[in-house]
C-alpha positions as CSV (number, residue, x, y, z in Angstrom):
1,X,103.7,184.2,120.7
2,X,104.2,182.9,117.1
3,X,105.1,184.9,114.1
4,X,106.0,184.1,110.5
5,X,107.5,186.3,107.8
6,X,109.7,185.5,104.8
7,X,111.7,188.7,105.2
8,X,114.8,188.5,107.5
9,X,114.3,192.2,108.3
10,X,110.7,191.7,109.3
11,X,111.5,188.7,111.5
12,X,114.0,190.8,113.4
13,X,111.3,193.5,113.8
14,X,108.8,191.0,115.1
15,X,111.2,189.9,117.8
16,X,111.5,193.5,118.9
17,X,107.7,193.9,118.6
18,X,107.0,190.8,120.9
19,X,109.7,191.9,123.4
20,X,108.3,195.4,123.7
21,X,104.9,193.9,124.1
22,X,106.2,192.2,127.3
23,X,106.6,188.7,125.9
24,X,109.8,187.0,127.1
25,X,112.2,185.8,124.3
26,X,111.9,182.2,125.5
27,X,108.2,182.4,124.7
28,X,108.7,183.7,121.2
29,X,108.7,181.5,118.1
30,X,109.5,183.3,114.9
31,X,109.5,181.4,111.6
32,X,109.8,182.0,107.9
33,X,113.5,181.3,107.2
34,X,113.3,179.0,104.2
35,X,110.8,176.9,102.4
36,X,110.4,174.2,105.1
37,X,109.3,176.6,107.8
38,X,106.8,178.3,105.5
39,X,105.3,175.2,104.0
40,X,105.2,173.4,107.4
41,X,103.8,176.4,109.3
42,X,100.1,175.2,109.5
43,X,101.1,171.8,110.9
44,X,103.5,173.4,113.3
45,X,101.0,176.0,114.5
46,X,98.2,173.5,115.1
47,X,100.5,171.2,117.1
48,X,102.0,174.1,119.1
49,X,98.6,175.6,120.0
50,X,97.0,172.2,120.9
51,X,100.0,171.4,123.1
52,X,99.4,174.6,125.1
53,X,95.6,173.9,125.6
54,X,94.2,175.2,128.9
55,X,97.6,176.6,129.8
56,X,98.3,179.7,127.7
57,X,96.8,182.2,125.4
58,X,98.5,182.3,122.0
59,X,99.3,185.5,120.1
60,X,100.0,184.9,116.5
61,X,101.2,187.4,113.8
62,X,101.3,186.1,110.2
63,X,102.7,187.9,107.1
64,X,100.2,187.8,104.3
65,X,102.6,187.2,101.4
66,X,104.9,184.3,102.1
67,X,107.1,183.5,99.1
68,X,108.8,180.1,98.7
69,X,111.2,178.6,96.1
70,X,110.4,175.3,94.5
71,X,112.5,172.8,92.6
72,X,109.8,172.0,90.1
73,X,108.7,173.9,86.9
74,X,107.0,176.6,89.1
75,X,110.1,178.0,90.7
76,X,108.2,180.4,92.9
77,X,105.0,180.1,94.9
78,X,103.2,182.7,96.9
79,X,101.4,181.4,100.0
80,X,98.6,183.5,101.6
81,X,99.2,184.0,105.3
82,X,95.6,184.8,106.0
83,X,94.6,181.5,104.3
84,X,97.1,179.7,106.5
85,X,95.4,181.3,109.6
86,X,91.9,180.3,108.3
87,X,93.1,176.7,107.8
88,X,94.7,176.6,111.2
89,X,91.6,177.9,112.9
90,X,89.5,175.2,111.1
91,X,91.8,172.4,112.2
92,X,91.9,173.5,115.9
93,X,89.5,172.1,118.4
94,X,87.0,174.8,119.6
95,X,88.6,175.0,123.0
96,X,92.0,175.6,121.5
97,X,90.8,178.1,118.8
98,X,89.1,180.3,121.4
99,X,92.5,180.9,123.1
100,X,94.2,182.2,120.0
101,X,94.5,185.8,118.8
102,X,95.7,185.7,115.2
103,X,96.5,188.8,113.3
104,X,97.5,189.3,109.6
105,X,100.4,191.7,108.9
106,X,100.7,193.1,105.4
107,X,101.8,196.1,103.4
108,X,98.5,195.8,101.4
109,X,96.0,197.7,103.5
110,X,93.2,198.6,101.2
111,X,89.6,198.3,102.5
112,X,89.0,195.1,100.5
113,X,92.3,193.5,101.7
114,X,91.7,194.3,105.3
115,X,88.1,193.0,105.0
116,X,89.6,189.6,103.9
117,X,92.1,189.6,106.7
118,X,89.4,190.2,109.3
119,X,87.3,187.4,107.9
120,X,90.1,184.8,107.9
121,X,91.8,186.0,111.1
122,X,91.0,188.1,114.1
123,X,92.4,191.4,113.0
124,X,95.1,193.3,111.0
125,X,98.4,194.9,111.7
126,X,99.9,197.2,109.1
127,X,103.6,197.1,108.1
128,X,104.5,200.5,109.4
129,X,106.9,202.0,112.0
130,X,105.4,201.8,115.5
131,X,106.7,203.5,118.6
132,X,107.5,201.3,121.6
133,X,105.0,203.0,123.9
134,X,102.2,202.6,121.3
135,X,102.5,198.8,121.0
136,X,100.3,197.9,124.0
137,X,97.9,200.7,123.0
138,X,97.6,199.1,119.6
139,X,97.2,195.5,120.9
140,X,95.0,196.1,123.9
141,X,91.7,196.7,122.0
142,X,92.3,193.7,119.8
143,X,93.1,191.5,122.8
144,X,90.1,192.6,124.8
145,X,87.8,192.2,121.9
146,X,89.0,188.6,121.4
147,X,89.1,187.8,125.1
148,X,86.3,189.8,126.8
149,X,86.1,189.9,130.6
150,X,82.6,188.6,130.4
151,X,83.8,185.3,129.0
152,X,87.4,184.9,130.2
153,X,87.5,186.8,133.4
154,X,90.8,188.1,134.8
155,X,92.7,185.2,133.1
156,X,92.4,187.0,129.7
157,X,93.3,190.5,130.9
158,X,95.8,192.2,128.7
159,X,98.9,193.1,130.8
160,X,100.0,196.6,129.9
161,X,103.0,196.9,132.3
162,X,106.0,198.2,130.4
163,X,108.4,195.6,131.7
164,X,110.4,195.4,128.5
165,X,111.4,199.0,128.3
166,X,114.9,198.3,129.6
167,X,115.4,195.4,127.2
168,X,114.4,197.1,123.9
169,X,113.7,200.8,124.1
170,X,113.9,201.8,120.5
171,X,111.0,202.0,118.0
172,X,109.9,199.0,115.9
173,X,111.2,200.2,112.6
174,X,113.5,199.2,109.8
175,X,117.0,201.0,109.7
176,X,118.7,202.6,106.7
177,X,121.4,200.0,107.0
178,X,118.8,197.2,106.6
179,X,117.5,198.7,103.4
180,X,121.0,199.3,102.0
181,X,121.8,195.6,102.6
182,X,118.5,194.6,100.9
183,X,119.4,196.7,97.9
184,X,122.8,194.9,97.6
185,X,121.0,191.6,97.7
186,X,118.7,192.6,94.9
187,X,121.6,193.9,92.8
188,X,123.1,190.5,93.1
189,X,119.9,188.9,91.6
190,X,120.1,191.3,88.6
191,X,123.8,190.5,88.1
192,X,122.8,186.8,87.9
193,X,120.1,187.7,85.3
194,X,117.3,186.4,87.5
195,X,115.1,189.1,85.9
196,X,115.5,187.2,82.6
197,X,115.0,183.7,83.8
198,X,112.7,184.0,86.8
199,X,110.6,187.2,86.7
200,X,108.4,185.9,89.5
201,X,111.4,186.0,91.9
202,X,111.9,189.7,91.0
203,X,108.2,190.3,91.6
204,X,108.3,188.7,95.1
205,X,111.5,190.5,96.0
206,X,110.0,193.9,95.1
207,X,107.0,193.1,97.2
208,X,109.3,192.2,100.1
209,X,111.2,195.5,99.6
210,X,107.9,197.4,99.6
211,X,107.1,196.0,103.0
212,X,110.5,196.8,104.4
213,X,110.4,200.3,103.2
214,X,107.0,200.8,104.8
215,X,108.6,200.0,108.2
216,X,111.4,202.5,107.6
217,X,111.4,205.7,109.8
218,X,111.3,208.5,107.2
219,X,109.7,212.0,107.1
220,X,110.1,211.9,103.3
221,X,107.2,210.8,101.1
222,X,107.4,207.2,100.0
223,X,104.6,207.6,97.4
224,X,106.9,208.0,94.3
225,X,109.1,205.1,95.4
226,X,106.2,202.8,96.1
227,X,104.8,203.8,92.7
228,X,108.1,202.8,91.0
229,X,108.0,199.5,92.8
230,X,104.5,198.8,91.6
231,X,105.5,199.5,88.1
232,X,108.4,197.1,88.4
233,X,106.0,194.4,89.6
234,X,104.1,194.4,86.3
235,X,104.6,191.3,84.3
236,X,104.5,193.2,81.0
237,X,108.0,194.6,81.5
238,X,110.7,193.3,79.2
239,X,114.0,192.2,80.9
240,X,115.8,195.3,79.7
241,X,113.0,197.6,80.9
242,X,112.9,195.8,84.2
243,X,116.7,196.3,84.6
244,X,116.5,200.0,83.8
245,X,113.6,200.6,86.1
246,X,115.5,198.8,88.9
247,X,118.5,201.1,88.5
248,X,116.3,204.2,88.7
249,X,114.5,202.8,91.7
250,X,117.7,201.7,93.5
251,X,119.3,205.2,92.9
252,X,116.1,206.8,94.3
253,X,116.1,204.7,97.4
254,X,119.9,205.2,97.9
255,X,119.4,208.9,97.8
256,X,116.7,208.6,100.5
257,X,118.9,206.4,102.6
258,X,121.9,208.7,102.4
259,X,119.7,211.7,103.3
260,X,118.4,209.8,106.4
261,X,121.9,208.9,107.4
262,X,123.1,212.5,107.0
263,X,120.2,213.7,109.1
264,X,121.0,211.0,111.8
265,X,124.7,212.1,111.9
266,X,123.8,215.8,112.2
267,X,121.4,214.9,115.1
268,X,124.2,213.0,116.8
269,X,126.6,216.0,116.5
270,X,124.0,218.4,117.9
271,X,123.3,216.0,120.9
272,X,127.0,215.5,121.5
273,X,127.6,219.3,121.4
274,X,124.7,219.9,123.8
275,X,126.1,217.2,126.2
276,X,129.6,218.7,126.0
277,X,128.3,222.2,126.9
278,X,126.3,220.8,129.8
279,X,129.4,219.0,131.1
280,X,131.5,222.1,130.8
281,X,128.9,224.2,132.7
282,X,128.6,221.6,135.4
283,X,132.4,221.3,135.7
284,X,132.7,225.1,136.0
285,X,130.1,225.2,138.8
286,X,131.9,222.4,140.6
287,X,135.3,224.1,140.4
288,X,133.7,227.4,141.7
289,X,132.0,225.5,144.5
290,X,135.3,223.7,145.4
291,X,137.3,227.0,145.6
292,X,134.6,228.7,147.8
293,X,134.4,225.7,150.1
294,X,138.2,225.5,150.4
295,X,138.4,229.2,151.2
296,X,135.6,228.9,153.8
297,X,137.3,225.8,155.5
298,X,140.7,227.5,155.7
299,X,139.1,230.5,157.3
300,X,137.1,228.3,159.6
301,X,140.3,226.5,160.6
302,X,142.2,229.6,161.4
303,X,139.6,230.7,163.9
304,X,139.1,227.3,165.5
305,X,140.6,226.7,169.0
306,X,142.1,223.4,167.7
307,X,143.6,224.6,164.5
308,X,145.7,221.6,163.5
309,X,142.9,219.0,163.8
310,X,140.3,221.2,162.0
311,X,142.8,222.1,159.3
312,X,143.3,218.4,158.6
313,X,139.5,218.0,158.4
314,X,139.5,220.9,156.0
315,X,142.0,219.1,153.7
316,X,140.0,216.0,153.8
317,X,136.8,217.8,152.8
318,X,138.6,219.8,150.2
319,X,140.0,216.6,148.6
320,X,136.5,215.1,148.7
321,X,135.0,218.0,146.8
322,X,137.6,217.8,144.0
């Protein structure tokens, strides 16, 4: 499996995604950490896939918006992940290309966007929390459509065994701690006046934040927060206006994060309290059983023809029950 994403949080989630899909870690390649990995992705992918020809099926997940920093006049460049997939498919030999399932992953999921992804790649994965047990259910139809039994036989069958449940049992979702760290990183950019000198950087970071928030487990509505992010991404904002909007957005997200963390703490307290009550009840039953067993064995020993030996047996059994 190959994945690429310019977000550290999303790369971590992709590792969990692949692991829960049953792909061993030594067969996962996750890229996107820096300009070289993003710019060189097409060349890497083509060489990797061709080197596994007639040996493996390749599952590839590519982030749609890959942002890189340049040294030249244009400090920032946005690379389309779906265009990368299209270029990779064109460069591959027919035999190699037919053994690849390439999906585009994006926070932009409008009908027109998804239509473009499906044209350039083999399908689309939204950036959203996904439960572990739903991963294979999501991937199986895409896999079987790409590798039908009529063409590939049993070699292309999608394995739905849940072998990875003991390795990574939690859901594929961003944590409040991840988001809090992200907010701190963005605050640092504003402190360095990046919003004055390099507005494109702020735009790209807001887009990345949007994708991370969409993978956050939350029962609260994200509509207003996503709307605030979209407003921040408008080029017409002045530096002062951008800073003020960021402060309002940051405070709103922090309020959501703190609410989620309080809810998590309360759930832990309830679970601990429930566990404590169960332990106490079980302990009470055990003590009662031990007393009754001891009384019975003593009574049994007193009526036995061989009192001393049976009484010793009683003591052993009583000690065992404690």
